[in-house]
N, C-alpha and C positions, 0 to 999 in steps of 0.2 A: 654198551659201555659209554658212560658219559665222557665227553672229551671237550676240552676248552682250547680253542685255537688262539694263537697270538695274532695281533693285528699285523698285517703286512705293510711294509713301507715301500711306496712306489719310488723308484729311482728316477724315472722319467716322468715329466709332467704330462698328464693326459689332457691334451687341448680339446678333446671332444667334450669334456666336462666344462671347460671354459666356454665353448660354443653353446652348450646347453644353458649355461648360466645367462649368457647374453640373449639367447632366444627366449628363455623364460621371462626375462624382463621385458622384451618386446611383446610377448604374449600378454603380460600385465597391462601394457599400454593399450593393446587391442581391446582387452576386456573393459578398461576404463573409457576408451573412446566410445564404445557402444553403450556402456552403462550410464555415462554422464552426457555424452554428446547427443544421444538419441533417447533421452528420458522423456516419457509421456508423448512419444511420437507415434502417430497412426501409420502403420506400414501397409503397403501392398504385400500380397503373399510372397512374391519373389524376393523382395527386400528383407522380409522376415526370415526367409530361408538363408539368405546371405549372412545375417547376424547369427543365426543358429549354428551355421557351419563354423564361422570364425570363433564363436564362444565355445563350441564343442571341442575344437582343437586346442584352444588356449587355456581351458579350465585347469590344466595340470600345472600351470606356471608357479603358483605359490608353493604347492607341495614339493615340486622339483627343487626350488630354491632352498627349502628347509632340509630336504634329503641330502643335498650337496653339503650343507653346513654340518649335518650330523656325521656324514661319512668322513669328513676331514677334521672334526673336532673330538672324535671319540677316543683319542689315544692319550689324553692328558687328564690328570687328576688335580690340576691347579687352575684357579681362575686366571684367565689371561687379561690382566688389568690393562695392558697396552692395547689390546684389541678393543676393549670396552672404551678406553679413553679416545682412541681414534674414531670409533663409531659415534661417541657423544659429540666430539668436535665437529664431525661431518654433519650430524643432524642439526646441531646448533647453528652452523654456518648457513644451512639451507633454510631453517625455520626463521631465523632473524633476518637473513638476507632477502628472502622472498617477501617478508612483511615490509621491510624498508623499501624494497623496489616497488611494491604495489602502492605504497603511500605516495609515490611521486608519479605513477602512471595515471593519466587523466581518466575520469569517468569510470573508476572502479568502485567508488563508494567507500573506499578504505582511507581513513585519515589517521595520522599519528596521534597516539595517546599513550601515556605511561602504562596504563593497565594492560593494554593489548601488547605492548612491548614485553612486559613481564611474562604474560601468558605465552608469547612466542619464544621467550627465552627458556621456557620449561616444557618443551614439547612432549617429553616422556611422561611427565606428571599430568599434563592436560590431555594426554591420549590423542594428540594431533595426528599421529600416524599409528594406527592400530598394529600394523605389521612390525614397526620398529619397537614398539613397547613390548610385544611378545618376543621378538628376536633378542632384544637386550636382556630380558629376563631369562631367556633360554641360555644365553651365553654365561649368565651368572650361575645357573643351576647345572649346567652341562658337566662340570667336574664331578658333581655328586651323582649324576646319572652314570657317569663313567665308572665310578666306584662300584656301583651295582653291576654294570656290564662286565667289569673285570673279575668280579667275585662269583658270578653265577655260571653254572655249567650250561653247555649247549642245549640239553634237553629242557632244563628249567627255563632257559631264555626263550625257547620256542613256545613253551606253554604260556609264559607271560605275554608274549606278543599275540598269540592266538586269543587269549582272554581279552586283552586290551582292544584288539581289532574288532572282536565281537561286540564288546560293550560300547565302543566309541565310533564304530563305523557301520557294522552290519545292522545292529539294532536301530540306530538312528536312521538308517536307510529305509527301513520298513515300518518305522514308528510314525503313525499319523496323529499322535496325541501331543506332539510338542517336543521340546528339547529337554529330556529328562535327566541327562547327564552333564549338562553345561558345556557342550562342545561348541555351541554357537555357530553351527554349520562350518566348523573348521577355523573360525576367526578367534582362536583362543590359544592360550599357552598349553593347555592340556593336549590339544591336537598337535602342536609343535613338538612336544615331548615324545609323543607316540611316533611321529615321523622320524625324530632323532634316533629313537631306539631301533626302528626298522632299518635305517641307514647304517647304524653301527653293526647290526646283525649281518647285513649284506657284506660289509667290510670284513667282519670277523670270519665269515664263512668263505671269504675270498671268491665272491661271485659264484654261488653254488650251481648255476647253470651257465655254461660258457658259450652256448650257441646264440650269437647276436641276433640272427634272423627271427628266432622264437620271440624275443622281446619286442622287436619291431612289429611282428605279426600280431601280437597281443595288443599292443598300443593301437595299431591301425584298426583292428577289428572292433575294439571297444570304443574307439573314437567314432566310427561309423554308427555304432549302436547309440552312443551318446547323442549324436546329431539327430538320428531318427526319433529318439525319445523326445527331444526338444521340439521337433517339428510337429509330431502327433500330439504333443502336450496341449495344444490349443483346441483339440477336438475330442477330448476325453473328459469324463466326470471329474469333479474337483478332487475326490479322494485319490484318483490316479495321478492327477497333477501334483499332489503333495508327495506321492511316492517318487515321481520323476525328479522333482526338485531335490528331494532328500538323497537320492542315489546318483544323479547325473549332473547336478548343479552345485550342491554343497561340496566344499573342499574335502570334508570327511565322508562323503558318499562312497559306497563300496566301488562303484564303477570308476569314479574319479581317482580313488586310491590306487586301484590296480593299474589304471592308465599311467599314473604318475610313476609308480615303481617300475613299470615296464619300460617307459621312456628313459628313466634314470639308468636302469640296468643296460639298456641299449647303448647309451652314450658311454657308460663305464667300460663296456666290453669292446666298443668300436675302436678305441685307442688310435684314432687317426691323428697324426701329427700335422698341425696347421701352422699358418703364419703367426708370428709373435703378435701381430696386430689383433688377432682374435683374443689372446690373453689380455692385451691392453684394454680392449673394449669391455671385456668381461669384468675387469677390475674396476672400471669406471661406471658400470651399469647401475649400481645402487643409487647413484646420483640422479638417474632418470626417474626413479620412484620418488625421491625426496623433493624434486622440483615440481613435477606435474601433479602429485597427490597432496601438495601443500594446501591447507585450507584457504589461504589467502589468494592463491592463483587458480585453483581448480575451476571455479565457476567462470572466471574470465577466459580461460583457455577454451573451454567447450562452447561458450557463447560466441567466441571469435571463429571457431571451426565451422559453425553454421551447417552442420550435417543434415539438419532437417530439410534444408532446401532441395536435397536430392533424394529424399527418402522414398519418393515414388518411382525412382528409376534404379533398379537393382545393380546395374553395371556401374553407373556413376557413383552409387553409394559405396560399392566395393572399392572402387578406385580411390574415392575420397577417404574412406576409413583407413585404408592402407597408407595413403599419402600423409594424412594427418598423424598417424601413428609413427611413421618414419621421421617426420619433422619433429614431433615431441621427443622421440628417442634421441635424435641427433642433437637437439638443443640440450638435453640432459647430459649427454656425454661431453659436450663442449663446456657446459657449466662446471661439471665435476673436474674437468681438466684444468680449467682456470682456477678453481678453488685450490687444487693441489699445488699449482704453481705459486699462488699467493701464500698459502699456509706453509708448505714444506720448502718452497724455494727460499723464503726468508730464513728458515732454520738452517738450510744448507749453507747459504751465504754467511750467516753468522758463525757457523762452525769453521768455515774456511778462513774467515777473518781472524777468529780466535787462534787458529793453528798458525797463521802467519805471525801474529803478535808474539806467540810463544817461541818462535825461532830466534 
C-alpha cells in the first residue's frame, strides 16, 4: 500500500547537524589547502599518503552541506526571498570586499579598475563561486521540487530516487567514456537537486534506520576504502585510475555519495546537545568559503602558506596542513562576524532609533 508521510517538525534544535555543518566547512578548507597549496608538488610517498587520508575523509563535505540544506528546506512551497536576499548581500560583501582589500595589499598584482569592480559586483553571473551559483539556483527551484515531493507517493518517490541515483551516480562511477549526463563530477545544479531529493526523502521517512552506529560504521568503512583506492591509484593502469576518480573522488561518485548520506544520517540520529557556540560557528561558516575561495585572494593565500617547503616531511606537512586550515577557517569566522556586525548592527541601531523617535 502506497503511503505518504508528512514531514516531521523538530521541536529541539539538533546541534549535531550544526556541528556537521561546521566540520563540513572545515573539510572544504582541508580539500582546498591540498588542492591549491600543494598543486604541482612532487611528494615523497609518506606525504602523498597524508594527503590521500585527509582528502579521503573530507571528500563528503560539499554533499553533506547540500543534504543539510535539502533536509531543512523541503517543507515549503514558496520561494524564500528573504533567504535569497541575505545570501546575495553576503556574497556581494565578500566579493567586493575581498577585491577592494587586495587592491591595497602590496605585491598582489591586483590594481583597481572599474571593469574588475563590476565583475566582482556580479559574482553569481560571473560564476566566481561555483558552489554559490548552484546553491542560489537550488534555493530558487527548491519550492518546485517540494511540490513534486509533496505530490508523489512513497513508492514512486523511491523509484525516482533509484533511477536518478543510477543515472547520475552509479553510471558515471563506472563510465570511462566521459561525462555523458552533465553532472560535472558533482559540480553542478543537477547533482545538488538529486542530493536535495535524497535529503527530503530521509526527512519524509523520519530516518528509516534509527541505529546510529550502523551509519557511522558505513561511513568509516567506506572512508577506509576511499583512502585505499586513492593510495593504490598511483600504481594501477589508467583505466582503473579513471574508475577510482569517478567513484571515490567525484562528488557524485557512488562511494562518496554513500559516505555522505551515512555521515549525514549519523549526525541526524546522534542528536547530541552541544554548546550554543557550535550553532554560532555553524551559522558563520559560509563566510569561511566566501573569503578563502574568492578569486582575488585564493592565489595569495596559498602562496603565503608555503606548504611545498615541508612536502618532503610527512609529519611536518600534516601539522602545517591542519594549522593552515585552522587559521583560514578562523579568519573566515571572524570576517563573517565583523560583516554581520557592520551590516545588521547598523540596521538594529536604526530600528531602535526609529522606535525612540516614535515614542
